[in-house]
VEXTIDREN-694528 format. One record per residue (C-alpha): residue number from 1; residue in three letters; x, y, z. Coordinates in Angstrom, 1 decimal, padded with zeros to 4 digits. Layout:
NUM, Ala, X, Y, Z;
...
This chain:
1, Met, -022.0, 019.6, 023.3;
2, Val, -018.2, 019.5, 023.3;
3, Tyr, -018.3, 018.0, 026.8;
4, Glu, -020.6, 015.2, 025.7;
5, Thr, -018.4, 014.6, 022.7;
6, Leu, -015.2, 014.4, 024.8;
7, Ala, -017.0, 012.2, 027.3;
8, Gly, -018.0, 009.9, 024.4;
9, Leu, -014.4, 009.7, 023.2;
10, Leu, -013.2, 008.8, 026.7;
11, Gln, -015.9, 006.1, 026.9;
12, Lys, -015.0, 004.7, 023.4;
13, Thr, -011.3, 004.6, 024.0;
14, Leu, -011.9, 002.9, 027.4;
15, Glu, -014.1, 000.3, 025.7;
16, Ala, -011.4, -000.2, 023.0;
17, Gly, -008.7, -000.8, 025.6;
18, Leu, -006.7, 002.2, 024.6;
19, Ile, -006.8, 003.5, 028.2;
20, Glu, -007.6, 002.1, 031.6;
21, Pro, -010.1, 003.5, 034.1;
22, Ala, -007.1, 005.0, 036.1;
23, Asp, -006.1, 007.0, 032.9;
24, Gln, -009.4, 008.8, 032.4;
25, Asp, -008.7, 012.1, 034.3;
26, Tyr, -005.2, 012.3, 032.8;
27, Ala, -006.4, 011.7, 029.2;
28, Arg, -009.4, 014.1, 029.6;
29, Asn, -007.2, 016.9, 030.9;
30, Gln, -004.7, 016.5, 028.1;
31, Ala, -007.5, 016.6, 025.5;
32, Met, -009.1, 019.6, 027.2;
33, His, -005.9, 021.6, 026.9;
34, Leu, -005.8, 021.0, 023.1;
35, Leu, -009.4, 022.1, 022.8;
36, Gly, -008.9, 025.3, 024.9;
37, Leu, -011.1, 024.0, 027.7;
38, Glu, -010.1, 025.0, 031.3;
39, Ser, -012.7, 023.1, 033.2;
40, Phe, -015.2, 020.2, 032.9;
41, Pro, -018.7, 020.1, 034.3;
42, Glu, -019.0, 018.7, 037.8;
43, Glu, -022.4, 017.2, 037.1;
44, Pro, -022.4, 013.9, 035.2;
45, Val, -022.2, 014.4, 031.4;
46, Gln, -024.0, 012.0, 029.1;
47, Pro, -021.4, 010.6, 026.7;
48, Ala, -022.2, 011.1, 023.0;
49, Glu, -022.7, 007.7, 021.3;
50, Asp, -020.6, 007.4, 018.1;
51, Thr, -017.5, 005.9, 016.7;
52, Ile, -014.0, 007.2, 017.6;
53, Pro, -013.4, 008.7, 014.2;
54, Asn, -016.7, 010.5, 014.2;
55, Leu, -016.3, 011.8, 017.7;
56, Leu, -012.8, 013.0, 016.9;
57, Glu, -014.2, 014.8, 013.8;
58, Glu, -016.8, 016.6, 016.0;
59, Leu, -014.0, 017.8, 018.4;
60, Val, -012.0, 019.1, 015.4;
61, Asp, -015.0, 020.9, 014.0;
62, Tyr, -015.5, 022.5, 017.5;
63, Ala, -011.9, 023.7, 017.5;
64, Val, -012.4, 025.3, 014.0;
65, Glu, -015.7, 026.9, 015.1;
66, Lys, -014.1, 028.4, 018.2;
67, Gly, -011.0, 029.7, 016.3;
68, Ile, -008.6, 027.4, 018.1;
69, Ile, -007.3, 026.2, 014.8;
70, Ser, -007.9, 027.3, 011.2;
71, Asp, -010.1, 025.5, 008.8;
72, Met, -007.1, 024.1, 006.9;
73, Leu, -006.4, 020.4, 006.3;
74, Asp, -003.0, 020.3, 008.0;
75, Asp, -004.2, 022.1, 011.1;
76, Lys, -007.2, 019.8, 011.4;
77, Glu, -005.0, 016.7, 010.9;
78, Met, -002.5, 017.8, 013.5;
79, Leu, -005.2, 018.5, 016.1;
80, Ser, -006.9, 015.2, 015.4;
81, Ala, -003.7, 013.2, 015.8;
82, Asn, -002.7, 015.2, 018.9;
83, Ile, -006.1, 014.5, 020.6;
84, Met, -005.8, 010.8, 019.9;
85, Asn, -002.2, 010.8, 021.2;
86, Cys, -003.7, 011.6, 024.6;
87, Phe, -005.3, 008.1, 024.6;
88, Val, -002.5, 006.0, 023.0;
89, Ala, 000.2, 004.3, 025.2;
90, Arg, 003.9, 005.2, 024.9;
91, Pro, 005.9, 003.1, 022.3;
92, Ser, 007.7, 001.1, 025.0;
93, Val, 004.4, -000.1, 026.4;
94, Ile, 003.1, -001.0, 023.0;
95, Asn, 006.2, -002.9, 022.1;
96, Ala, 006.1, -004.8, 025.5;
97, Val, 002.5, -005.8, 024.9;
98, Phe, 003.2, -006.8, 021.3;
99, Asn, 006.0, -009.1, 022.4;
100, Glu, 003.8, -010.6, 025.2;
101, Lys, 001.2, -011.3, 022.6;
102, Tyr, 003.8, -012.8, 020.2;
103, Ala, 004.8, -015.3, 022.9;
104, Glu, 001.1, -016.5, 022.6;
105, Ser, 001.2, -016.5, 018.8;
106, Pro, 002.3, -014.3, 015.9;
107, Val, -001.4, -013.9, 015.0;
108, Ala, -002.2, -012.6, 018.5;
109, Ala, 000.6, -010.0, 018.2;
110, Thr, -000.5, -008.6, 014.9;
111, Asp, -004.2, -008.8, 015.8;
112, Tyr, -003.4, -006.6, 018.9;
113, Phe, -001.4, -004.1, 016.9;
114, Tyr, -003.8, -003.9, 014.0;
115, Arg, -006.7, -003.2, 016.4;
116, Leu, -004.7, -000.5, 018.2;
117, Ser, -003.8, 001.2, 014.9;
118, Gln, -007.4, 001.3, 013.9;
119, Asn, -008.7, 002.4, 017.3;
120, Ser, -006.1, 005.2, 017.6;
121, Asn, -007.4, 006.5, 014.2;
122, Tyr, -003.9, 006.2, 012.7;
123, Ile, -005.6, 003.9, 010.2;
124, Gln, -008.1, 006.2, 008.7;
125, Met, -011.1, 003.8, 008.5;
126, Asn, -013.7, 006.6, 007.7;
127, Arg, -011.7, 007.7, 004.7;
128, Ile, -010.9, 004.2, 003.5;
129, Arg, -014.6, 003.4, 003.4;
130, Lys, -014.9, 006.0, 000.6;
131, Asn, -012.9, 003.9, -001.7;
132, Ile, -014.7, 002.1, -004.6;
133, Ser, -013.5, -001.5, -004.4;
134, Tyr, -014.6, -004.7, -006.1;
135, Gln, -013.3, -007.9, -007.6;
136, Thr, -013.6, -008.9, -011.3;
137, Asn, -012.9, -012.1, -013.1;
138, Thr, -010.1, -012.2, -015.7;
139, Pro, -008.1, -014.9, -017.5;
140, Tyr, -005.6, -014.7, -014.7;
141, Gly, -008.1, -015.1, -011.9;
142, Glu, -010.1, -012.6, -009.8;
143, Met, -008.4, -009.2, -009.7;
144, Asp, -009.0, -006.5, -007.1;
145, Ile, -009.9, -003.0, -008.4;
146, Thr, -009.8, 000.0, -006.1;
147, Ile, -010.5, 003.6, -007.1;
148, Asn, -008.6, 005.5, -004.4;
149, Leu, -010.8, 008.1, -002.8;
150, Ser, -009.4, 007.9, 000.7;
151, Lys, -006.7, 010.6, 000.7;
152, Pro, -008.2, 014.0, 001.4;
153, Glu, -007.7, 016.6, -001.4;
154, Lys, -006.0, 019.8, -000.4;
155, Asp, -007.9, 023.0, -001.3;
156, Pro, -006.1, 025.9, -003.1;
157, Met, -005.5, 027.9, 000.1;
158, Gln, -003.8, 024.9, 001.7;
159, Ile, -001.5, 024.5, -001.3;
160, Lys, -000.8, 028.2, -001.4;
161, Arg, 000.1, 028.1, 002.4;
162, Glu, 002.5, 025.2, 001.8;
163, Arg, 004.3, 027.1, -000.9;
164, Glu, 004.7, 030.1, 001.3;
165, Met, 006.2, 028.1, 004.2;
166, Lys, 009.9, 027.5, 004.2;
167, Gln, 010.4, 023.8, 003.4;
168, Asn, 014.1, 023.6, 004.3;
169, Leu, 013.5, 021.3, 007.3;
170, Ser, 014.9, 017.7, 007.0;
171, Tyr, 013.4, 016.1, 010.1;
172, Pro, 012.1, 013.5, 009.8;
173, Lys, 014.2, 012.8, 006.6;
174, Cys, 011.2, 011.1, 005.0;
175, Leu, 007.7, 009.7, 005.6;
176, Leu, 009.1, 006.2, 006.5;
177, Cys, 011.8, 007.2, 009.0;
178, Lys, 011.2, 005.8, 012.5;
179, Glu, 011.5, 009.4, 013.8;
180, Asn, 007.9, 010.0, 012.5;
181, Glu, 006.6, 008.1, 015.6;
182, Gly, 004.8, 010.7, 017.7;
183, Tyr, 005.8, 013.7, 015.4;
184, Thr, 003.2, 016.4, 015.6;
185, Gly, 003.5, 017.4, 012.0;
186, Arg, 003.7, 020.8, 010.3;
187, Ile, 002.4, 022.6, 007.2;
188, Gly, 003.0, 020.3, 004.3;
189, Tyr, 004.1, 017.3, 006.5;
190, Pro, 001.6, 014.8, 007.9;
191, Ala, 000.7, 014.6, 011.5;
192, Arg, 002.0, 011.5, 013.2;
193, Ala, 001.4, 012.1, 016.9;
194, Asn, -000.8, 009.0, 017.2;
195, His, 001.5, 006.9, 015.1;
196, Arg, 003.2, 003.8, 016.7;
197, Ile, 005.7, 001.3, 015.4;
198, Val, 007.0, -002.0, 016.8;
199, Lys, 010.6, -003.2, 016.6;
200, Ile, 011.1, -006.4, 014.6;
201, Pro, 014.8, -007.6, 014.6;
202, Leu, 015.7, -009.2, 011.2;
203, Arg, 019.0, -010.7, 010.3;
204, Gly, 021.0, -008.6, 012.8;
205, Glu, 019.2, -005.3, 012.0;
206, Asn, 016.4, -003.4, 013.6;
207, Trp, 013.3, -003.1, 011.4;
208, Tyr, 010.0, -001.6, 012.4;
209, Leu, 006.4, -002.7, 011.7;
210, Gln, 003.6, -000.2, 011.2;
211, Tyr, 000.3, -000.3, 009.4;
212, Ser, -000.5, 001.9, 006.4;
213, Pro, -002.8, 004.8, 007.4;
214, Tyr, -004.7, 004.1, 004.1;
215, Val, -004.9, 000.3, 004.0;
216, Tyr, -005.5, -001.1, 000.5;
217, Tyr, -006.0, -004.7, 001.7;
218, Asn, -006.4, -006.6, 005.0;
219, Glu, -003.7, -005.7, 007.6;
220, His, -001.7, -003.7, 005.0;
221, Ser, 001.5, -003.1, 006.8;
222, Ile, 004.9, -001.5, 006.2;
223, Leu, 008.2, -002.9, 007.4;
224, Leu, 010.8, -000.1, 007.5;
225, Ser, 014.6, 000.0, 008.0;
226, Glu, 015.9, 001.7, 011.1;
227, Gln, 018.4, 003.4, 008.8;
228, His, 017.4, 006.0, 006.2;
229, Arg, 019.0, 004.3, 003.2;
230, Asp, 018.0, 003.7, -000.4;
231, Met, 015.8, 000.8, -001.5;
232, Lys, 018.0, -002.1, -002.6;
233, Ile, 017.1, -005.5, -004.0;
234, Asp, 019.9, -007.9, -003.0;
235, Arg, 020.7, -011.2, -001.2;
236, Ser, 020.3, -009.5, 002.2;
237, Gly, 016.8, -008.4, 001.2;
238, Phe, 015.8, -011.9, 000.3;
239, Glu, 017.1, -013.1, 003.6;
240, Arg, 015.0, -010.5, 005.5;
241, Leu, 011.8, -011.2, 003.5;
242, Leu, 012.0, -014.9, 004.2;
243, Ala, 013.0, -014.4, 007.8;
244, Phe, 009.9, -012.2, 008.3;
245, Thr, 007.6, -015.0, 006.9;
246, Glu, 009.2, -017.4, 009.3;
247, Arg, 008.4, -015.1, 012.2;
248, Phe, 004.9, -014.1, 010.9;
249, Pro, 003.8, -017.1, 008.7;
250, His, 000.3, -015.6, 008.3;
251, Tyr, 001.7, -012.6, 006.5;
252, Phe, 003.1, -012.2, 003.0;
253, Val, 005.9, -009.6, 002.6;
254, Gly, 007.3, -008.1, -000.6;
255, Ser, 009.4, -005.2, -001.8;
256, Asn, 009.0, -002.7, -004.5;
257, Ala, 011.8, -002.7, -007.1;
258, Asp, 014.7, -000.5, -006.6;
259, Leu, 014.8, 001.4, -009.9;
260, Pro, 012.6, 004.4, -011.1;
261, Ile, 009.5, 003.7, -013.3;
262, Val, 009.3, 000.1, -012.1;
263, Gly, 009.7, 001.0, -008.4;
264, Gly, 007.3, 002.5, -005.8;
265, Ser, 006.8, 006.1, -004.9;
266, Ile, 009.5, 006.1, -002.2;
267, Leu, 013.0, 004.8, -003.3;
268, Ser, 014.9, 006.8, -000.6;
269, His, 014.1, 004.6, 002.4;
270, Asp, 014.5, 000.8, 002.4;
271, His, 011.1, -000.8, 003.2;
272, Tyr, 008.8, -003.6, 002.5;
273, Gln, 005.0, -004.1, 002.4;
274, Ala, 003.3, -006.9, 004.1;
275, Gly, -000.2, -008.1, 005.1;
276, Arg, -002.7, -010.8, 005.7;
277, Tyr, -004.3, -011.1, 002.3;
278, Glu, -004.3, -013.5, -000.6;
279, Phe, -003.8, -011.7, -003.9;
280, Ala, -004.7, -013.0, -007.3;
281, Met, -001.0, -013.6, -008.0;
282, Thr, -000.8, -015.8, -004.9;
283, Arg, -003.6, -018.0, -006.3;
284, Ala, -002.2, -018.1, -009.8;
285, Glu, -001.3, -021.5, -011.2;
286, Asp, 002.0, -022.5, -012.8;
287, Ala, 002.3, -022.0, -016.5;
288, Phe, 005.1, -024.5, -016.5;
289, Arg, 007.8, -025.9, -014.2;
290, Phe, 011.5, -026.1, -014.8;
291, Asn, 014.7, -027.3, -013.1;
292, Leu, 017.3, -025.2, -011.5;
293, Ala, 020.4, -027.4, -012.1;
294, Ala, 022.3, -026.0, -009.1;
295, Tyr, 019.4, -026.3, -006.7;
296, Pro, 017.7, -029.7, -007.0;
297, Glu, 015.8, -029.2, -003.7;
298, Ile, 013.9, -026.3, -005.1;
299, Thr, 010.6, -026.5, -007.0;
300, Ala, 010.8, -023.8, -009.7;
301, Ser, 008.1, -022.6, -012.0;
302, Val, 006.9, -019.7, -014.2;
303, Val, 003.5, -018.4, -013.0;
304, Lys, 000.5, -017.9, -015.3;
305, Trp, 000.4, -014.2, -014.8;
306, Pro, 000.5, -011.0, -017.0;
307, Leu, 003.9, -010.0, -015.5;
308, Ser, 007.0, -012.3, -015.7;
309, Val, 007.1, -014.2, -012.5;
310, Ile, 009.4, -017.0, -011.4;
311, Arg, 008.2, -018.9, -008.3;
312, Leu, 010.6, -020.8, -006.1;
313, Lys, 009.5, -023.2, -003.3;
314, Ala, 011.5, -025.1, -000.7;
315, Ala, 011.3, -026.4, 002.8;
316, Ala, 014.3, -024.4, 004.0;
317, Ile, 015.2, -020.7, 003.6;
318, Glu, 018.9, -020.9, 002.8;
319, Pro, 018.6, -022.7, -000.6;
320, Leu, 015.8, -020.3, -001.6;
321, Val, 018.0, -017.3, -000.8;
322, Asp, 020.9, -018.8, -002.8;
323, Ala, 018.7, -019.5, -005.8;
324, Ala, 016.9, -016.1, -005.7;
325, Asp, 020.2, -014.4, -005.5;
326, Ala, 021.6, -016.4, -008.5;
327, Ile, 018.5, -015.4, -010.6;
328, Leu, 018.9, -011.8, -009.5;
329, Gln, 022.6, -011.7, -010.4;
330, Lys, 021.9, -013.3, -013.8;
331, Trp, 018.9, -010.9, -014.5;
332, Arg, 020.9, -007.8, -013.6;
333, Thr, 023.2, -008.3, -016.6;
334, Tyr, 020.8, -010.2, -018.9;
335, Ser, 020.0, -008.9, -022.3;
336, Asp, 017.7, -010.4, -025.0;
337, Glu, 017.2, -008.3, -028.0;
338, Gln, 014.5, -010.6, -029.3;
339, Ala, 012.5, -009.7, -026.2;
340, Asp, 013.5, -006.0, -026.3;
341, Val, 015.4, -006.5, -023.0;
342, Leu, 018.6, -004.6, -022.6;
343, Ala, 020.4, -004.7, -019.2;
344, Phe, 022.2, -001.4, -019.6;
345, Thr, 022.2, 001.8, -021.6;
346, Gly, 025.9, 002.8, -021.1;
347, Asp, 026.4, 002.5, -017.4;
348, Val, 022.7, 002.9, -016.5;
349, Pro, 021.2, -000.3, -015.3;
350, His, 017.7, -001.3, -016.3;
351, Asn, 017.0, -004.8, -014.9;
352, Thr, 015.8, -005.5, -011.4;
353, Ile, 013.3, -007.7, -009.5;
354, Thr, 010.1, -007.2, -007.4;
355, Pro, 010.3, -010.0, -004.8;
356, Ile, 007.4, -011.3, -002.7;
357, Ala, 007.8, -014.0, 000.0;
358, Arg, 005.3, -016.1, 001.9;
359, Lys, 005.0, -019.4, 003.8;
360, Arg, 002.4, -021.8, 002.4;
361, Gly, 002.0, -024.8, 004.7;
362, Glu, 005.4, -026.2, 005.4;
363, Leu, 007.0, -024.6, 002.4;
364, Phe, 008.6, -021.2, 002.0;
365, Glu, 008.0, -019.4, -001.3;
366, Ile, 009.5, -016.5, -003.1;
367, Asp, 008.1, -014.9, -006.2;
368, Leu, 010.7, -013.1, -008.4;
369, Val, 008.9, -010.6, -010.8;
370, Leu, 011.4, -009.6, -013.5;
371, Arg, 011.3, -005.9, -014.2;
372, Asn, 013.0, -003.6, -016.8;
373, Asn, 012.8, 000.2, -016.8;
374, Arg, 014.2, 001.0, -020.2;
375, Thr, 012.5, 003.7, -022.2;
376, Ser, 012.3, 004.4, -026.0;
377, Glu, 011.0, 007.0, -028.4;
378, Ala, 007.9, 004.9, -029.0;
379, His, 007.4, 004.4, -025.2;
380, Pro, 009.0, 007.4, -023.4;
381, Ser, 007.3, 006.4, -020.1;
382, Gly, 008.8, 002.9, -020.3;
383, Ile, 008.9, 000.0, -022.7;
384, Phe, 007.6, -002.3, -019.9;
385, His, 005.3, 000.2, -018.4;
386, Pro, 001.6, 000.9, -019.1;
387, His, 001.5, 002.0, -022.8;
388, Glu, -000.1, 005.2, -023.9;
389, Asp, -003.3, 003.6, -025.0;
390, Val, -004.1, 002.6, -021.4;
391, His, -002.9, 005.9, -019.7;
392, His, -006.5, 007.0, -019.5;
393, Ile, -006.9, 004.3, -016.9;
394, Lys, -003.4, 004.1, -015.3;
395, Lys, -000.2, 005.8, -016.2;
396, Glu, 001.5, 005.7, -012.8;
397, Asn, 004.2, 003.2, -011.8;
398, Ile, 003.2, -000.4, -011.5;
399, Gly, 004.4, -001.1, -007.9;
400, Leu, 004.2, -004.1, -005.6;
401, Ile, 000.5, -003.9, -004.9;
402, Glu, -000.5, -003.7, -008.6;
403, Val, 002.1, -006.4, -009.5;
404, Met, 000.2, -008.8, -007.2;
405, Gly, -003.2, -008.0, -008.8;
406, Leu, -004.7, -005.1, -007.0;
407, Ala, -005.3, -002.0, -009.1;
408, Val, -005.0, 001.3, -007.3;
409, Leu, -006.6, 003.7, -009.7;
410, Pro, -006.8, 007.5, -009.4;
411, Pro, -009.8, 009.3, -007.9;
412, Arg, -010.5, 011.1, -011.2;
413, Leu, -012.0, 007.9, -012.5;
414, Lys, -015.0, 008.0, -010.3;
415, Glu, -016.5, 011.0, -012.1;
416, Glu, -015.1, 010.0, -015.5;
417, Leu, -016.6, 006.5, -015.3;
418, Ala, -020.0, 008.1, -014.3;
419, Glu, -019.9, 010.1, -017.6;
420, Ile, -019.1, 006.9, -019.6;
421, Gln, -022.0, 005.2, -017.8;
422, Ala, -024.3, 008.1, -018.9;
423, Phe, -023.1, 007.7, -022.5;
424, Leu, -023.8, 004.0, -022.4;
425, Leu, -027.3, 004.6, -021.1;
426, Gly, -028.0, 007.2, -023.8;
427, Lys, -028.1, 010.1, -021.4;
428, Pro, -026.4, 013.5, -021.6;
429, His, -022.7, 013.2, -020.8;
430, Thr, -019.4, 015.0, -020.9;
431, Ile, -016.8, 012.3, -021.5;
432, Ala, -013.2, 013.3, -020.9;
433, Ser, -011.3, 013.2, -024.3;
434, Pro, -008.9, 010.4, -023.2;
435, His, -011.8, 008.0, -022.7;
436, Leu, -013.7, 008.8, -025.9;
437, Glu, -012.3, 006.0, -028.0;
438, Trp, -012.8, 003.4, -025.3;
439, Ala, -016.4, 004.6, -024.6;
440, Glu, -017.3, 004.4, -028.3;
441, Gln, -015.8, 000.9, -028.4;
442, Leu, -018.0, -000.1, -025.5;
443, Lys, -021.1, 001.4, -027.1;
444, Ala, -020.4, -000.5, -030.4;
445, Gln, -020.0, -003.7, -028.5;
446, Tyr, -022.9, -003.5, -026.0;
447, Gly, -025.2, -001.0, -027.6;
448, Thr, -027.4, 001.4, -025.5;
449, Leu, -027.9, -000.1, -022.1;
450, Gln, -031.2, -000.1, -020.2;
451, Thr, -030.2, 000.0, -016.6;
452, Ser, -027.4, 001.6, -014.5;
453, Glu, -026.9, -001.9, -013.0;
454, Asp, -026.0, -003.2, -016.4;
455, Ala, -023.7, -000.3, -017.1;
456, Asp, -022.0, -000.7, -013.7;
457, Ala, -021.4, -004.5, -014.3;
458, Ile, -020.0, -003.9, -017.8;
459, Leu, -017.7, -001.0, -016.7;
460, Gln, -016.4, -003.1, -013.8;
461, Glu, -015.6, -006.0, -016.1;
462, Glu, -014.1, -003.8, -018.8;
463, Leu, -012.0, -001.9, -016.2;
464, Gly, -010.7, -005.2, -015.1;
465, Lys, -009.7, -006.0, -018.7;
466, Lys, -007.9, -002.7, -019.0;
467, Phe, -006.0, -003.4, -015.7;
468, Val, -004.9, -006.8, -017.2;
469, Arg, -003.6, -004.9, -020.2;
470, Val, -001.7, -002.5, -017.9;
471, Leu, 000.0, -005.5, -016.2;
472, Glu, 000.7, -007.3, -019.6;
473, Asp, 002.5, -004.1, -020.8;
474, Ala, 004.8, -004.4, -017.7;
475, Gly, 005.6, -008.1, -018.4;
476, Val, 009.2, -008.3, -019.8;
477, Leu, 009.3, -011.9, -021.2;
478, Lys, 006.2, -012.2, -023.2;
479, Asp, 006.3, -015.9, -024.2;
480, Lys, 007.7, -019.3, -023.1;
481, Glu, 010.5, -019.1, -025.6;
482, Ala, 011.8, -015.9, -024.0;
483, Phe, 011.5, -017.5, -020.6;
484, Asp, 013.3, -020.6, -021.8;
485, Arg, 016.2, -018.5, -023.1;
486, Phe, 016.6, -016.8, -019.7;
487, Ile, 016.3, -020.1, -017.7;
488, Asp, 019.0, -021.6, -020.0;
489, Ala, 021.2, -018.6, -019.1;
490, Val, 020.6, -019.2, -015.4;
491, Asn, 021.5, -022.8, -015.6;
492, Asn, 024.7, -022.3, -017.7;
């Protein structure tokens, strides 16, 4: 059976264009070594018919069954990545093809690299399909909701094993360093043998494009700095974001904020996230327009959105960079006690920006989402962070993806929402205590429901409302008057 599976993988990688016919013997022999096979049948083997991820999973199961590796997550991940690495070209070849495709068009280049990243199983499509994803209408447009079920959970033995290992290694320095390309992995550190990146020069620096292994939206990509350096929102960042949209006008690109609470999960490596997807925030209308006195060529507006978003549009990049930097510099030091916004506590800064850039038609755009990470006794997690009454849905940081209107919700919600559904249907249930008040409110509003379809529809809609509340909590300037005061400060 293992021979049929390996033959099937060879056939599928050939069809996908990962290897050429002349590569087959080489790739087969490399994979055989990893599987402890010393020979291959001389008579023709009927290739197993399945997808690359499924065939790969069968080979890993074989290795576990034969005792080649243990039945631990990290060992299985490393073998899986190493097998696929036998079928993936070296980085220099992939970069050369990417650049050839780019000469045809930016779309041709990213199409090639995205397909390769899926076919190489670096993008974990089988796992991503486990996510629960849907769209729901809100006063701010159609929001995306995802319950994230794609990342495999570690069993207790795996966690124990990680604790017992000496974790004093510092190579690669972090998960986003370019040195991850081709790294076999180790206990407690993910396998990256089948990982490839392409070099994207931006404003005199080398940056690298890769796709996220757990894509949350179409062509979800990461643009990472060659240097391992802290996240920083500044003028140079605005220049790079807009330069990227000039090179890849079919992609948006944005950055997480550079302060804790309002930033992403990785602040230690400068990086951006990009992709080919239109978020609800992109579609959002203007709440009102205003003039930037020093930049008459720029169209400026405040967006109708739960967070505080200033949108700038212009035909040229340079004035956009100038205006965005002016707004950033003003916001860094801006305080408004009426709005509960304080720029500093002692020497500790609180104000920053989550920027998102795109090209729409002939115009460049940059959205500047105003953020503040101050905490208080009433809101120890953050004044402009999801408040305690919505923590039963989302208490993690509101990063770039959520800012744009895509909720990434924890896996626990799948089972917890099923219990709420049972409650709404009048069936036996065990509702987690944080959800009790919400469940009782829903029961009072909708009564006992007759079908699971009705319960699903209501829970999806109500979860969307909760996500809007989460985002509204993160908005710093809650009304037009507060925005007007800040705009006056920018113009004076």
